[in-house]
N, C-alpha and C positions, 0 to 999 in steps of 0.2 A: 343339414342332410337333404332337405327338400330341394335346394338348388342343385346338388350333386346329382340327385335323382333325375332332374329335369335335363341337366346337361348329358347324362347317360342315355336318356330317351331320344333326345334330340341327335346325339351322334348315331345311335343305332338306326333311326329313322333316315338319317343322311346316308349312311352306308347302304341300306337296303335301296334307296332311290338311285344311288351310284351304280350299284350292282345290276339293277333292272336297265339302267341306261346303257351299260356296257354290253348287254346281250340282246340287242334289238332284233337279231336274225331269228333266234329261237322263238321269240314272242310273235314276230311278223309271219313266220312260217305257220304257226298255229292258227293265227288270225285268218290267213288266206285259206287254209285248209278248211277252217270253220265256215267261210263264205262259200267255198265250193260245195260242201255239205248241205248248207242251207239252200243254195240254188238247186242242187239236185233234188231236195226235198219239194221244192216248189214246182219242179218239172213233173216229179211223180204225182203230186197233188193234182196238177193240171190234167194229166192223163186220167186219174181216178175220177175226176169230176166231169170229164168229157169237155174240158175247155181247150184241149190240145188234140189236133188230128194227129194221125200216125206220122204223117210228113213233117209237122211242126215238132213232134216229139223227137224224130230222128235228128233234124236240124239243131234243135237246142241242145240235145244230148251230145252230138258230135263236137259242137262249139265248146261246150263245158269240158269234154274230154280233152280237147287240145289245150285248154288253159291249164287243166290239172297235169297233163303231161309236161307242159313248160315248167310248172312249179316243181314237179319231180326232178327234172333235169337240173334246174337252177340249184336245188337242194343237194343233188349228187355232186355237182360241179364245186360246191363250196362247202363241203363237209357237213352237210345238214342244216346250213344256215342260208338265209337270204340276204342279199346286199340291200342297201336302202333303194338303189336304182331298180333291182328285181322286184322288190316289194311294191314299189310305186307302179311299175309296169304291169304287174300282175293285177294290182287293185284297179288300175284304169281298164283292163281287159274285162275284169269282173263286173265293173259298173256298166260297161256296154253290154255285157251278157245279161245283167239283171234287167236292163231296160228292154232288151229284146224278149226276154221271158215274159215280161209284164205285157209287152205288145201282143205276143203270140197268145197268151192266155185271155186277151180282152178283145182280140179281133173277132170278126163274125164268120170266120171260115167253117166253123163247126155247126153253124145254122143251117136249117133245111133251105135249099134254094140258093145257097151261096155258090159263086162261080168256083170251079175247080181248076187248079193251075196245073 
């Protein structure tokens, strides 16, 4: 009976793993959306703390809006799922956006006497 139970548990785990592998679009769409939300929170925190100027906020916000619009377009075109290529492309764009948010939050443009552009 113990061996039968082990085989049943192993089979159930295999089916769950197979099911998860067959639905990468749904999971990846959620992952990308979570990243967009976290980056939005980082931008908002930068404004609240004074780390971002108005110009930096507008720039970071519009860049994130464009990425989110591309995500929504990709989801609409594929019935609510992202292809592997779309997921990869969006993640690359979010990586660049994350680096830019970090830079704008840590530059010295908000310091007194900093040159204005």
